[in-house]
C-alpha atoms as an extended CHARMM CRD file, in Angstrom:
* protein
*
       252  EXT
         1         1  UNK       CA            130.7350000000      128.5750000000      127.2760000000  PROA      1               0.0000000000
         2         2  UNK       CA            129.4880000000      127.2460000000      130.6090000000  PROA      2               0.0000000000
         3         3  UNK       CA            129.9090000000      130.6970000000      132.1540000000  PROA      3               0.0000000000
         4         4  UNK       CA            127.9050000000      132.2230000000      129.2990000000  PROA      4               0.0000000000
         5         5  UNK       CA            125.0820000000      129.7030000000      129.7540000000  PROA      5               0.0000000000
         6         6  UNK       CA            125.0320000000      130.3950000000      133.4940000000  PROA      6               0.0000000000
         7         7  UNK       CA            124.6740000000      134.1030000000      132.8130000000  PROA      7               0.0000000000
         8         8  UNK       CA            121.8470000000      133.4540000000      130.3630000000  PROA      8               0.0000000000
         9         9  UNK       CA            120.1460000000      131.3750000000      133.0690000000  PROA      9               0.0000000000
        10        10  UNK       CA            120.5680000000      134.1350000000      135.6620000000  PROA      10              0.0000000000
        11        11  UNK       CA            119.0420000000      136.7230000000      133.3170000000  PROA      11              0.0000000000
        12        12  UNK       CA            116.1880000000      134.4630000000      132.2530000000  PROA      12              0.0000000000
        13        13  UNK       CA            115.3420000000      133.0970000000      135.7140000000  PROA      13              0.0000000000
        14        14  UNK       CA            112.9570000000      135.9090000000      136.7070000000  PROA      14              0.0000000000
        15        15  UNK       CA            111.0700000000      135.7160000000      133.4180000000  PROA      15              0.0000000000
        16        16  UNK       CA            110.8250000000      131.9440000000      133.6610000000  PROA      16              0.0000000000
        17        17  UNK       CA            109.3560000000      132.2460000000      137.1540000000  PROA      17              0.0000000000
        18        18  UNK       CA            106.8670000000      134.7560000000      135.7860000000  PROA      18              0.0000000000
        19        19  UNK       CA            105.9560000000      132.2230000000      133.0750000000  PROA      19              0.0000000000
        20        20  UNK       CA            105.6280000000      129.4500000000      135.6560000000  PROA      20              0.0000000000
        21        21  UNK       CA            103.2790000000      131.3790000000      137.9300000000  PROA      21              0.0000000000
        22        22  UNK       CA            101.1430000000      132.6820000000      135.0470000000  PROA      22              0.0000000000
        23        23  UNK       CA            101.3850000000      129.6500000000      132.7830000000  PROA      23              0.0000000000
        24        24  UNK       CA             97.6530000000      128.9930000000      132.4060000000  PROA      24              0.0000000000
        25        25  UNK       CA             96.8060000000      132.5950000000      131.5300000000  PROA      25              0.0000000000
        26        26  UNK       CA             99.7490000000      132.8560000000      129.1420000000  PROA      26              0.0000000000
        27        27  UNK       CA             98.8210000000      129.5370000000      127.5370000000  PROA      27              0.0000000000
        28        28  UNK       CA             95.2540000000      130.6650000000      126.8940000000  PROA      28              0.0000000000
        29        29  UNK       CA             96.3980000000      133.9980000000      125.4530000000  PROA      29              0.0000000000
        30        30  UNK       CA             98.9910000000      132.2820000000      123.2610000000  PROA      30              0.0000000000
        31        31  UNK       CA             96.6650000000      129.6950000000      121.7430000000  PROA      31              0.0000000000
        32        32  UNK       CA             93.4380000000      131.6490000000      121.2930000000  PROA      32              0.0000000000
        33        33  UNK       CA             94.4740000000      133.8880000000      118.4000000000  PROA      33              0.0000000000
        34        34  UNK       CA             96.0170000000      131.0560000000      116.3130000000  PROA      34              0.0000000000
        35        35  UNK       CA             92.9340000000      128.9190000000      116.8860000000  PROA      35              0.0000000000
        36        36  UNK       CA             90.6380000000      131.7370000000      115.7770000000  PROA      36              0.0000000000
        37        37  UNK       CA             92.7590000000      132.2760000000      112.6690000000  PROA      37              0.0000000000
        38        38  UNK       CA             92.5980000000      128.5570000000      111.9340000000  PROA      38              0.0000000000
        39        39  UNK       CA             88.8160000000      128.4570000000      112.3020000000  PROA      39              0.0000000000
        40        40  UNK       CA             88.1980000000      131.6670000000      110.3730000000  PROA      40              0.0000000000
        41        41  UNK       CA             90.6410000000      131.1760000000      107.5100000000  PROA      41              0.0000000000
        42        42  UNK       CA             91.0300000000      127.4130000000      107.4550000000  PROA      42              0.0000000000
        43        43  UNK       CA             87.3720000000      126.4930000000      107.6440000000  PROA      43              0.0000000000
        44        44  UNK       CA             85.3090000000      129.6660000000      107.3850000000  PROA      44              0.0000000000
        45        45  UNK       CA             86.6310000000      131.1800000000      104.1900000000  PROA      45              0.0000000000
        46        46  UNK       CA             88.1270000000      128.4860000000      101.9970000000  PROA      46              0.0000000000
        47        47  UNK       CA             87.9010000000      124.7800000000      101.3410000000  PROA      47              0.0000000000
        48        48  UNK       CA             89.2540000000      122.4260000000       98.6960000000  PROA      48              0.0000000000
        49        49  UNK       CA             92.7900000000      121.9820000000       97.4000000000  PROA      49              0.0000000000
        50        50  UNK       CA             95.5790000000      124.4390000000       96.7160000000  PROA      50              0.0000000000
        51        51  UNK       CA             97.9580000000      124.6710000000       93.7630000000  PROA      51              0.0000000000
        52        52  UNK       CA            100.4710000000      122.3780000000       95.5140000000  PROA      52              0.0000000000
        53        53  UNK       CA             97.9180000000      119.5810000000       95.8510000000  PROA      53              0.0000000000
        54        54  UNK       CA             97.0500000000      119.7800000000       99.5500000000  PROA      54              0.0000000000
        55        55  UNK       CA             93.9320000000      120.9630000000      101.3470000000  PROA      55              0.0000000000
        56        56  UNK       CA             93.8010000000      124.6150000000      102.3160000000  PROA      56              0.0000000000
        57        57  UNK       CA             93.7530000000      123.5910000000      105.9790000000  PROA      57              0.0000000000
        58        58  UNK       CA             97.0720000000      121.7790000000      105.5210000000  PROA      58              0.0000000000
        59        59  UNK       CA             98.4210000000      124.8030000000      103.6530000000  PROA      59              0.0000000000
        60        60  UNK       CA             97.3700000000      127.3840000000      106.2260000000  PROA      60              0.0000000000
        61        61  UNK       CA             98.3870000000      125.5630000000      109.4320000000  PROA      61              0.0000000000
        62        62  UNK       CA            102.1720000000      125.9880000000      108.8740000000  PROA      62              0.0000000000
        63        63  UNK       CA            101.5160000000      129.6450000000      108.0590000000  PROA      63              0.0000000000
        64        64  UNK       CA             99.6260000000      130.0890000000      111.3120000000  PROA      64              0.0000000000
        65        65  UNK       CA            102.4830000000      128.3450000000      113.1520000000  PROA      65              0.0000000000
        66        66  UNK       CA            104.8650000000      130.9220000000      111.6650000000  PROA      66              0.0000000000
        67        67  UNK       CA            102.4290000000      133.6840000000      112.6240000000  PROA      67              0.0000000000
        68        68  UNK       CA            102.1910000000      132.2890000000      116.1550000000  PROA      68              0.0000000000
        69        69  UNK       CA            105.9880000000      132.3000000000      116.4360000000  PROA      69              0.0000000000
        70        70  UNK       CA            105.8710000000      136.0060000000      115.6040000000  PROA      70              0.0000000000
        71        71  UNK       CA            102.9760000000      137.0580000000      117.8150000000  PROA      71              0.0000000000
        72        72  UNK       CA            103.8390000000      135.0090000000      120.9070000000  PROA      72              0.0000000000
        73        73  UNK       CA            107.6040000000      135.5480000000      120.8620000000  PROA      73              0.0000000000
        74        74  UNK       CA            107.4800000000      139.2220000000      119.9570000000  PROA      74              0.0000000000
        75        75  UNK       CA            104.6830000000      140.2500000000      122.3010000000  PROA      75              0.0000000000
        76        76  UNK       CA            105.9520000000      138.3970000000      125.3720000000  PROA      76              0.0000000000
        77        77  UNK       CA            109.5080000000      139.7290000000      125.0220000000  PROA      77              0.0000000000
        78        78  UNK       CA            108.5760000000      143.2990000000      124.1200000000  PROA      78              0.0000000000
        79        79  UNK       CA            105.8030000000      143.7030000000      126.6900000000  PROA      79              0.0000000000
        80        80  UNK       CA            107.7950000000      142.2130000000      129.5680000000  PROA      80              0.0000000000
        81        81  UNK       CA            110.8620000000      144.3080000000      128.8050000000  PROA      81              0.0000000000
        82        82  UNK       CA            108.8510000000      147.4680000000      128.2590000000  PROA      82              0.0000000000
        83        83  UNK       CA            107.3020000000      147.1450000000      131.7130000000  PROA      83              0.0000000000
        84        84  UNK       CA            110.6450000000      146.3380000000      133.3350000000  PROA      84              0.0000000000
        85        85  UNK       CA            112.3810000000      149.3000000000      131.6690000000  PROA      85              0.0000000000
        86        86  UNK       CA            109.7770000000      152.0410000000      131.9420000000  PROA      86              0.0000000000
        87        87  UNK       CA            107.9000000000      151.2430000000      135.1510000000  PROA      87              0.0000000000
        88        88  UNK       CA            109.7150000000      148.8740000000      137.5030000000  PROA      88              0.0000000000
        89        89  UNK       CA            113.1970000000      150.0570000000      136.4330000000  PROA      89              0.0000000000
        90        90  UNK       CA            114.4360000000      146.5400000000      137.1660000000  PROA      90              0.0000000000
        91        91  UNK       CA            116.1320000000      146.3430000000      133.7770000000  PROA      91              0.0000000000
        92        92  UNK       CA            118.4230000000      149.2460000000      134.7300000000  PROA      92              0.0000000000
        93        93  UNK       CA            119.4340000000      147.3940000000      137.8820000000  PROA      93              0.0000000000
        94        94  UNK       CA            120.2400000000      144.2590000000      135.8890000000  PROA      94              0.0000000000
        95        95  UNK       CA            122.4270000000      146.2880000000      133.5200000000  PROA      95              0.0000000000
        96        96  UNK       CA            124.6530000000      147.1910000000      136.4940000000  PROA      96              0.0000000000
        97        97  UNK       CA            125.4020000000      143.5220000000      137.1700000000  PROA      97              0.0000000000
        98        98  UNK       CA            128.6320000000      141.9470000000      135.8320000000  PROA      98              0.0000000000
        99        99  UNK       CA            126.9340000000      140.1770000000      132.9420000000  PROA      99              0.0000000000
       100       100  UNK       CA            128.0280000000      139.9660000000      129.3230000000  PROA      100             0.0000000000
       101       101  UNK       CA            125.8050000000      141.7910000000      126.8430000000  PROA      101             0.0000000000
       102       102  UNK       CA            125.1960000000      138.7200000000      124.6240000000  PROA      102             0.0000000000
       103       103  UNK       CA            124.0370000000      136.8210000000      127.7320000000  PROA      103             0.0000000000
       104       104  UNK       CA            121.5940000000      139.6390000000      128.5240000000  PROA      104             0.0000000000
       105       105  UNK       CA            120.2130000000      139.5590000000      124.9800000000  PROA      105             0.0000000000
       106       106  UNK       CA            119.7160000000      135.7930000000      124.9540000000  PROA      106             0.0000000000
       107       107  UNK       CA            118.5020000000      135.7020000000      128.5440000000  PROA      107             0.0000000000
       108       108  UNK       CA            115.8040000000      138.3300000000      128.0000000000  PROA      108             0.0000000000
       109       109  UNK       CA            114.6690000000      136.4920000000      124.8550000000  PROA      109             0.0000000000
       110       110  UNK       CA            114.1720000000      133.1560000000      126.6070000000  PROA      110             0.0000000000
       111       111  UNK       CA            110.6450000000      134.0840000000      127.6890000000  PROA      111             0.0000000000
       112       112  UNK       CA            109.6430000000      134.8460000000      124.1060000000  PROA      112             0.0000000000
       113       113  UNK       CA            111.3470000000      131.7230000000      122.7960000000  PROA      113             0.0000000000
       114       114  UNK       CA            109.6600000000      129.4800000000      125.3700000000  PROA      114             0.0000000000
       115       115  UNK       CA            106.2140000000      130.9910000000      124.9700000000  PROA      115             0.0000000000
       116       116  UNK       CA            106.4980000000      130.8920000000      121.1810000000  PROA      116             0.0000000000
       117       117  UNK       CA            107.5090000000      127.2240000000      121.1870000000  PROA      117             0.0000000000
       118       118  UNK       CA            104.6420000000      126.2850000000      123.5120000000  PROA      118             0.0000000000
       119       119  UNK       CA            102.1200000000      128.0660000000      121.3040000000  PROA      119             0.0000000000
       120       120  UNK       CA            103.5210000000      126.6480000000      118.0590000000  PROA      120             0.0000000000
       121       121  UNK       CA            103.7550000000      123.1190000000      119.4770000000  PROA      121             0.0000000000
       122       122  UNK       CA            100.1510000000      123.0010000000      120.6780000000  PROA      122             0.0000000000
       123       123  UNK       CA             98.8650000000      124.4040000000      117.4160000000  PROA      123             0.0000000000
       124       124  UNK       CA            100.8820000000      121.9960000000      115.2760000000  PROA      124             0.0000000000
       125       125  UNK       CA             99.9050000000      118.9660000000      117.3530000000  PROA      125             0.0000000000
       126       126  UNK       CA             96.2930000000      119.9030000000      116.6690000000  PROA      126             0.0000000000
       127       127  UNK       CA             97.1650000000      120.4060000000      113.0160000000  PROA      127             0.0000000000
       128       128  UNK       CA             98.6040000000      116.9100000000      112.7070000000  PROA      128             0.0000000000
       129       129  UNK       CA             95.1450000000      115.5330000000      113.5340000000  PROA      129             0.0000000000
       130       130  UNK       CA             93.3000000000      117.9360000000      111.2290000000  PROA      130             0.0000000000
       131       131  UNK       CA             95.5710000000      117.5720000000      108.1940000000  PROA      131             0.0000000000
       132       132  UNK       CA             97.2290000000      114.1850000000      107.5860000000  PROA      132             0.0000000000
       133       133  UNK       CA             99.4530000000      115.7330000000      104.8900000000  PROA      133             0.0000000000
       134       134  UNK       CA            101.5280000000      117.4700000000      107.5580000000  PROA      134             0.0000000000
       135       135  UNK       CA            104.6720000000      115.8470000000      108.9360000000  PROA      135             0.0000000000
       136       136  UNK       CA            106.8020000000      116.5690000000      111.9910000000  PROA      136             0.0000000000
       137       137  UNK       CA            110.3370000000      116.7100000000      110.6010000000  PROA      137             0.0000000000
       138       138  UNK       CA            113.6260000000      117.8010000000      112.2020000000  PROA      138             0.0000000000
       139       139  UNK       CA            113.7810000000      120.7280000000      109.7610000000  PROA      139             0.0000000000
       140       140  UNK       CA            110.3400000000      121.8820000000      110.9150000000  PROA      140             0.0000000000
       141       141  UNK       CA            111.5370000000      121.9140000000      114.5280000000  PROA      141             0.0000000000
       142       142  UNK       CA            114.7130000000      123.8150000000      113.5740000000  PROA      142             0.0000000000
       143       143  UNK       CA            112.8020000000      126.4120000000      111.5500000000  PROA      143             0.0000000000
       144       144  UNK       CA            110.2420000000      126.9340000000      114.3140000000  PROA      144             0.0000000000
       145       145  UNK       CA            112.8940000000      127.3850000000      117.0170000000  PROA      145             0.0000000000
       146       146  UNK       CA            114.8030000000      129.7560000000      114.7540000000  PROA      146             0.0000000000
       147       147  UNK       CA            111.6840000000      131.8020000000      114.0110000000  PROA      147             0.0000000000
       148       148  UNK       CA            110.7610000000      132.1220000000      117.6900000000  PROA      148             0.0000000000
       149       149  UNK       CA            114.2880000000      133.2120000000      118.5990000000  PROA      149             0.0000000000
       150       150  UNK       CA            114.4870000000      135.7840000000      115.7790000000  PROA      150             0.0000000000
       151       151  UNK       CA            111.1440000000      137.3460000000      116.6260000000  PROA      151             0.0000000000
       152       152  UNK       CA            112.1850000000      137.4510000000      120.2810000000  PROA      152             0.0000000000
       153       153  UNK       CA            115.2380000000      139.4570000000      119.1710000000  PROA      153             0.0000000000
       154       154  UNK       CA            112.8580000000      141.7330000000      117.2670000000  PROA      154             0.0000000000
       155       155  UNK       CA            110.6770000000      142.1380000000      120.3470000000  PROA      155             0.0000000000
       156       156  UNK       CA            113.6910000000      143.0850000000      122.4450000000  PROA      156             0.0000000000
       157       157  UNK       CA            114.7920000000      145.6040000000      119.8190000000  PROA      157             0.0000000000
       158       158  UNK       CA            111.3450000000      147.2040000000      119.7790000000  PROA      158             0.0000000000
       159       159  UNK       CA            111.2750000000      147.3580000000      123.5880000000  PROA      159             0.0000000000
       160       160  UNK       CA            114.7310000000      148.9520000000      123.7560000000  PROA      160             0.0000000000
       161       161  UNK       CA            113.7630000000      151.5950000000      121.2070000000  PROA      161             0.0000000000
       162       162  UNK       CA            110.3270000000      152.3490000000      122.6600000000  PROA      162             0.0000000000
       163       163  UNK       CA            109.9030000000      155.3740000000      124.8880000000  PROA      163             0.0000000000
       164       164  UNK       CA            106.3900000000      154.4600000000      126.0720000000  PROA      164             0.0000000000
       165       165  UNK       CA            103.5760000000      151.9570000000      125.6160000000  PROA      165             0.0000000000
       166       166  UNK       CA            102.2620000000      154.2440000000      122.8830000000  PROA      166             0.0000000000
       167       167  UNK       CA            105.5160000000      153.7380000000      120.9790000000  PROA      167             0.0000000000
       168       168  UNK       CA            105.0480000000      149.9780000000      121.1980000000  PROA      168             0.0000000000
       169       169  UNK       CA            101.4840000000      150.3150000000      119.9360000000  PROA      169             0.0000000000
       170       170  UNK       CA            102.7210000000      152.3290000000      116.9660000000  PROA      170             0.0000000000
       171       171  UNK       CA            105.3660000000      149.6990000000      116.1740000000  PROA      171             0.0000000000
       172       172  UNK       CA            102.7340000000      146.9800000000      116.3220000000  PROA      172             0.0000000000
       173       173  UNK       CA            100.4180000000      148.9040000000      113.9960000000  PROA      173             0.0000000000
       174       174  UNK       CA            103.0970000000      149.7530000000      111.4290000000  PROA      174             0.0000000000
       175       175  UNK       CA            105.1930000000      146.5660000000      111.4280000000  PROA      175             0.0000000000
       176       176  UNK       CA            103.5950000000      143.5940000000      113.1860000000  PROA      176             0.0000000000
       177       177  UNK       CA             99.9950000000      143.9650000000      111.9980000000  PROA      177             0.0000000000
       178       178  UNK       CA            100.8600000000      144.1810000000      108.2530000000  PROA      178             0.0000000000
       179       179  UNK       CA            103.1650000000      141.1680000000      108.5830000000  PROA      179             0.0000000000
       180       180  UNK       CA            100.3710000000      139.2190000000      110.2540000000  PROA      180             0.0000000000
       181       181  UNK       CA             98.1380000000      139.2290000000      107.1820000000  PROA      181             0.0000000000
       182       182  UNK       CA            100.4730000000      139.7930000000      104.2280000000  PROA      182             0.0000000000
       183       183  UNK       CA            103.5340000000      137.5680000000      104.6500000000  PROA      183             0.0000000000
       184       184  UNK       CA            102.3180000000      134.3200000000      103.1400000000  PROA      184             0.0000000000
       185       185  UNK       CA            100.6060000000      133.0050000000      106.2360000000  PROA      185             0.0000000000
       186       186  UNK       CA             97.1720000000      132.6620000000      104.6230000000  PROA      186             0.0000000000
       187       187  UNK       CA             98.0710000000      132.6990000000      100.9150000000  PROA      187             0.0000000000
       188       188  UNK       CA            101.0140000000      132.0770000000       98.6220000000  PROA      188             0.0000000000
       189       189  UNK       CA            103.1950000000      135.1280000000       98.0670000000  PROA      189             0.0000000000
       190       190  UNK       CA            104.0520000000      133.8280000000       94.5790000000  PROA      190             0.0000000000
       191       191  UNK       CA            100.4660000000      134.5350000000       93.4880000000  PROA      191             0.0000000000
       192       192  UNK       CA            100.9380000000      138.2830000000       93.9380000000  PROA      192             0.0000000000
       193       193  UNK       CA            102.2640000000      140.9650000000       91.6210000000  PROA      193             0.0000000000
       194       194  UNK       CA            106.1080000000      140.9050000000       91.4170000000  PROA      194             0.0000000000
       195       195  UNK       CA            106.2800000000      144.3770000000       92.9530000000  PROA      195             0.0000000000
       196       196  UNK       CA            104.3300000000      143.2410000000       96.0250000000  PROA      196             0.0000000000
       197       197  UNK       CA            106.3920000000      140.0600000000       96.1600000000  PROA      197             0.0000000000
       198       198  UNK       CA            109.5810000000      142.1120000000       96.3480000000  PROA      198             0.0000000000
       199       199  UNK       CA            108.1410000000      144.1700000000       99.2070000000  PROA      199             0.0000000000
       200       200  UNK       CA            106.9500000000      141.1490000000      101.1800000000  PROA      200             0.0000000000
       201       201  UNK       CA            110.2690000000      139.3290000000      100.7720000000  PROA      201             0.0000000000
       202       202  UNK       CA            111.8490000000      142.2160000000      102.6910000000  PROA      202             0.0000000000
       203       203  UNK       CA            109.9190000000      141.0880000000      105.7860000000  PROA      203             0.0000000000
       204       204  UNK       CA            111.1350000000      138.2180000000      108.0090000000  PROA      204             0.0000000000
       205       205  UNK       CA            107.7540000000      136.5340000000      108.4760000000  PROA      205             0.0000000000
       206       206  UNK       CA            107.5510000000      135.8030000000      104.7400000000  PROA      206             0.0000000000
       207       207  UNK       CA            110.7360000000      133.7400000000      104.9030000000  PROA      207             0.0000000000
       208       208  UNK       CA            109.6490000000      132.0950000000      108.1580000000  PROA      208             0.0000000000
       209       209  UNK       CA            106.3380000000      131.0840000000      106.5700000000  PROA      209             0.0000000000
       210       210  UNK       CA            108.0300000000      129.6050000000      103.5110000000  PROA      210             0.0000000000
       211       211  UNK       CA            110.5900000000      127.6500000000      105.5190000000  PROA      211             0.0000000000
       212       212  UNK       CA            108.0880000000      126.2640000000      108.0250000000  PROA      212             0.0000000000
       213       213  UNK       CA            105.5670000000      125.3620000000      105.2870000000  PROA      213             0.0000000000
       214       214  UNK       CA            108.1930000000      123.5970000000      103.1780000000  PROA      214             0.0000000000
       215       215  UNK       CA            109.4250000000      121.6680000000      106.2280000000  PROA      215             0.0000000000
       216       216  UNK       CA            105.8610000000      120.6750000000      107.1880000000  PROA      216             0.0000000000
       217       217  UNK       CA            104.9180000000      119.5580000000      103.6540000000  PROA      217             0.0000000000
       218       218  UNK       CA            108.0890000000      117.9520000000      102.2380000000  PROA      218             0.0000000000
       219       219  UNK       CA            106.0880000000      115.4670000000      100.1290000000  PROA      219             0.0000000000
       220       220  UNK       CA            104.2860000000      118.2830000000       98.2950000000  PROA      220             0.0000000000
       221       221  UNK       CA            106.9110000000      121.0420000000       98.1630000000  PROA      221             0.0000000000
       222       222  UNK       CA            109.8380000000      119.5230000000       96.3050000000  PROA      222             0.0000000000
       223       223  UNK       CA            112.5520000000      122.0820000000       97.0560000000  PROA      223             0.0000000000
       224       224  UNK       CA            113.2530000000      123.5170000000      100.4770000000  PROA      224             0.0000000000
       225       225  UNK       CA            113.7630000000      127.3300000000      100.2820000000  PROA      225             0.0000000000
       226       226  UNK       CA            117.3360000000      127.4150000000      101.5390000000  PROA      226             0.0000000000
       227       227  UNK       CA            117.7280000000      131.0380000000      100.4640000000  PROA      227             0.0000000000
       228       228  UNK       CA            114.7970000000      132.0090000000      102.7090000000  PROA      228             0.0000000000
       229       229  UNK       CA            116.4780000000      130.1670000000      105.5840000000  PROA      229             0.0000000000
       230       230  UNK       CA            119.6940000000      132.1140000000      104.9560000000  PROA      230             0.0000000000
       231       231  UNK       CA            117.7600000000      135.3920000000      104.8530000000  PROA      231             0.0000000000
       232       232  UNK       CA            115.9380000000      134.4550000000      108.0610000000  PROA      232             0.0000000000
       233       233  UNK       CA            119.2570000000      133.7990000000      109.8060000000  PROA      233             0.0000000000
       234       234  UNK       CA            120.5230000000      137.1340000000      108.4630000000  PROA      234             0.0000000000
       235       235  UNK       CA            117.5270000000      138.9030000000      110.0080000000  PROA      235             0.0000000000
       236       236  UNK       CA            118.3450000000      137.2320000000      113.3070000000  PROA      236             0.0000000000
       237       237  UNK       CA            121.9720000000      138.3910000000      113.1440000000  PROA      237             0.0000000000
       238       238  UNK       CA            120.8620000000      141.9520000000      112.3800000000  PROA      238             0.0000000000
       239       239  UNK       CA            118.2850000000      142.0250000000      115.2000000000  PROA      239             0.0000000000
       240       240  UNK       CA            120.8390000000      140.5970000000      117.6520000000  PROA      240             0.0000000000
       241       241  UNK       CA            123.4410000000      143.1530000000      116.5240000000  PROA      241             0.0000000000
       242       242  UNK       CA            120.9910000000      146.0330000000      117.0410000000  PROA      242             0.0000000000
       243       243  UNK       CA            120.0870000000      144.7240000000      120.5090000000  PROA      243             0.0000000000
       244       244  UNK       CA            123.7720000000      144.4380000000      121.3800000000  PROA      244             0.0000000000
       245       245  UNK       CA            124.4810000000      147.9520000000      120.0780000000  PROA      245             0.0000000000
       246       246  UNK       CA            121.6360000000      149.4950000000      122.0520000000  PROA      246             0.0000000000
       247       247  UNK       CA            122.8210000000      147.8270000000      125.2370000000  PROA      247             0.0000000000
       248       248  UNK       CA            126.4670000000      148.6800000000      124.6390000000  PROA      248             0.0000000000
       249       249  UNK       CA            125.7750000000      152.3570000000      123.9900000000  PROA      249             0.0000000000
       250       250  UNK       CA            123.2360000000      152.4050000000      126.8460000000  PROA      250             0.0000000000
       251       251  UNK       CA            120.5950000000      153.8860000000      124.5530000000  PROA      251             0.0000000000
       252       252  UNK       CA            117.8930000000      152.2510000000      126.6170000000  PROA      252             0.0000000000
């Protein structure tokens, strides 16, 4: 176990140094989009209470936290790896080192996990002042960490499959952008037609939004969506397995 953690550290060290030296720029980029979503959707479009008895601001903040875990974790992991693979070729050099493949997967996802947690933490701290209904519970922390890690796995998978920056742009347009607006971040999925509900529940951000919202509003949402948590973990296992397979077969 200690050897595995050391290998994860060795893989992640370069990305962590990149984060350290560009922390201010990365922080600004990570927090701007969630803040704009909060202003536009939380205050600009809707006011009043929701069907669960909380203000719309309190309802939308956990959704934006889930969205931030997707955007920050996915983009930082996928962009960094895409550049390392296609331009610097440093990823190929790392693959020749005596490192276990699971350690490479987790190590390359540490940048996305860290950046996602920073973005989500700052946004939620602000949310605690704006919406007194919100609480900071252990389950909220667990769900947020899990979401950031899973979307980092997704970012690594996209980067391993991409052949160019254009491929990444296509993936963002077809997968990430629809999830941004449709997966229960700004509205309740249960209010939609059953057919659309079935489609949206096939996407990981829907389950992340439900878990994070239920953990942030335990006094207003009586039952935690354990099935969504199980599905979210299943997505993480699948993404990790695909990353491992791509590395093992050297289809990178």
